[in-house]
C-alpha positions in Angstrom: 44.9 14.3 17.7 41.4 14.9 16.2 40.9 18.2 14.4 39.3 21.0 16.4 35.6 21.4 15.9 34.8 24.8 14.3 33.0 27.3 16.5 29.5 28.4 15.6 27.6 28.2 12.4 29.2 27.3 9.1 30.5 30.5 7.5 29.9 30.7 3.8 31.2 33.5 1.6 27.7 34.9 1.3 27.2 34.9 5.1 30.6 36.6 5.5 29.5 39.2 2.9 26.3 39.9 4.9 28.3 40.3 8.1 30.5 42.8 6.3 27.5 44.7 5.0 26.0 44.8 8.5 29.0 46.7 9.7 28.1 49.6 7.4 24.6 50.1 8.8 23.7 53.7 9.5 21.7 53.3 12.8 18.9 55.8 13.2 17.7 56.1 9.6 15.1 53.3 9.9 12.8 52.8 12.9 11.9 49.6 14.6 8.3 50.0 13.5 9.4 50.3 9.8 11.4 47.1 10.1 8.6 45.2 11.8 6.2 46.2 9.0 8.8 45.1 6.4 9.3 41.8 8.1 5.6 41.2 8.3 5.2 41.8 4.5 8.3 39.9 3.3 6.5 36.6 2.7 4.8 38.2 -0.4 8.2 38.4 -2.0 8.9 34.6 -1.6 12.1 35.3 0.3 10.7 33.7 3.5 7.6 32.0 4.7 5.0 33.2 7.2 6.6 31.3 10.1 10.1 32.8 9.4 8.4 36.2 9.1 6.9 35.7 12.6 10.3 34.8 14.0 11.8 37.9 12.4 9.1 40.2 13.7 9.6 38.7 17.2 13.4 39.4 16.9 12.7 43.0 15.9 10.2 43.6 18.6 12.6 42.1 21.2 15.2 44.9 20.7 14.4 48.1 22.5 13.4 51.1 20.4 16.6 52.9 21.3 18.7 50.1 19.8 17.6 51.4 16.4 18.5 55.0 17.2 22.0 56.6 16.7 24.7 54.8 18.6 22.3 51.8 19.2 23.1 48.2 18.5 20.1 46.0 17.5 21.6 42.7 18.5 19.4 40.0 20.1 20.7 37.8 22.8 17.7 35.5 23.5 18.3 31.8 23.4 16.8 29.5 20.8 14.8 28.0 23.6 13.2 31.3 24.6 12.5 32.2 20.9 11.0 28.7 20.4 8.6 29.3 23.4 7.6 32.7 22.1 6.6 31.6 18.6 5.4 28.1 19.6 7.9 26.1 17.5 10.6 23.6 18.4 14.1 24.6 19.2 15.4 22.7 16.2 12.9 24.5 13.9 14.0 27.9 15.3 17.7 27.0 14.7 16.9 26.1 11.1 14.9 29.2 10.5 17.7 31.4 11.9 20.1 29.7 9.5 17.7 30.4 6.6 17.3 34.1 7.7 21.1 34.3 7.8 21.4 32.8 4.3 18.7 35.2 3.0 20.5 38.2 4.4 17.9 39.2 6.9 20.0 38.7 10.0 23.6 38.0 10.7 24.9 35.9 13.5 28.0 35.5 15.6 28.3 32.5 17.9 30.4 32.2 21.0 32.5 29.2 21.8 29.8 27.7 24.0 26.9 28.9 21.8 25.7 31.4 24.4 24.5 34.8 23.4 25.8 37.8 25.3 26.5 41.5 24.8 29.9 43.2 24.9 29.5 46.6 26.6 31.6 49.7 26.7 32.8 51.4 29.9 29.6 53.4 30.0 27.5 50.2 29.8 26.2 50.6 26.3 26.2 47.6 23.9 29.0 47.9 21.3 29.1 44.3 20.1 28.2 40.8 21.1 27.6 37.2 20.3 24.0 37.1 19.1 21.5 37.8 16.3 22.4 41.0 14.6 19.6 43.0 12.8 21.8 45.7 11.3 21.7 44.0 7.9 18.0 44.7 7.8 18.8 48.4 8.1 21.4 48.2 5.3 19.0 46.4 3.0 15.7 48.2 4.0 15.2 50.2 0.8 16.1 47.2 -1.4 13.7 44.9 0.5 10.9 47.5 0.7 11.1 47.9 -3.0 10.8 44.1 -3.4 7.6 44.2 -1.3 6.2 47.1 -3.3 6.9 45.3 -6.6 5.4 42.1 -5.4 2.2 43.9 -4.3 2.0 45.6 -7.7 2.4 42.3 -9.5 -0.2 40.7 -7.3 -2.7 43.6 -8.0 -2.0 43.3 -11.8 -2.6 39.5 -11.6 -5.9 39.9 -9.8 -7.1 42.5 -12.3 -6.2 40.2 -15.2 -7.9 37.3 -13.5 -11.1 39.3 -13.1 -11.0 40.4 -16.7 -10.4 36.8 -17.9 -13.2 35.3 -15.8 -15.6 38.1 -16.9 -14.8 37.5 -20.6 -15.1 33.8 -20.2 -18.5 34.1 -18.6 -19.7 36.5 -21.2 -18.6 34.3 -24.1 -20.2 31.2 -22.7 -23.4 33.1 -22.1 -23.3 34.4 -25.7 -22.7 30.9 -27.2 -25.5 29.5 -25.1 -28.1 32.2 -26.1 -27.2 33.0 -29.7 -30.0 32.0 -32.1 -28.6 32.7 -35.6 -25.8 30.2 -35.3 -25.9 26.6 -36.6 -25.2 23.7 -34.2 -22.1 22.9 -36.1 -20.7 26.5 -35.9 -21.7 26.7 -32.2 -19.9 23.5 -31.4 -16.8 24.7 -33.3 -16.8 28.0 -31.3 -17.3 26.2 -28.0 -14.4 23.8 -28.9 -12.1 26.8 -29.6 -13.1 28.4 -26.3 -12.4 25.2 -24.4 -9.0 25.0 -26.0 -8.2 28.4 -24.7 -9.4 27.4 -21.3 -7.2 24.3 -21.4 -4.1 26.4 -22.4 -4.6 28.8 -19.6 -5.1 26.0 -17.1 -6.0 27.0 -13.5 -6.8 30.7 -14.0 -5.9 31.6 -10.4 -2.4 30.2 -10.9 -1.8 31.7 -14.4 0.4 34.8 -14.9 -1.1 38.1 -15.8 0.7 37.8 -19.2 -1.1 34.5 -20.0 -4.5 36.0 -18.9 
């Protein structure tokens, strides 16, 4: 008798840990708007790319605002086909992006036996659980991820300032060497060679770290 095929996505220890963390989410401390802004900014950290960010923002905006209030459950039940239509990507691409968001700890997922997504409701009709895309891990990690975004923005600003200083200094030095009159041709050539060695060491300035610049 062939072995039974496992249900749902492959469960790694890291994914299991993210699902455990999601259970500890304090719903109501972070708004849907805050999460949408965070998801939009996450590509600057290198955790996800712009297309994955678009998908994550779409998931966040799919959940009603009250899902992020106390007693709410921000779990998305849209199919991959519907999500693919909304972000204009293939179903296979959406599936791969969801797996990456799961691996990165930005969503958690629970699959049903037939891979359908559906809510589990209480007697009063409110969603208490379900097979779908769970956004609670984002609430748990909001401060951590927001700090990463802030740090990335500071580093980017520092790098831009260093790049401006480097380009300004390089421009001034080249102008000085070109216009100085009390320097022999041999000395001028020696100084120009030194300057070009520095330029070669730095490489493409726009890609160099602020420390190098």
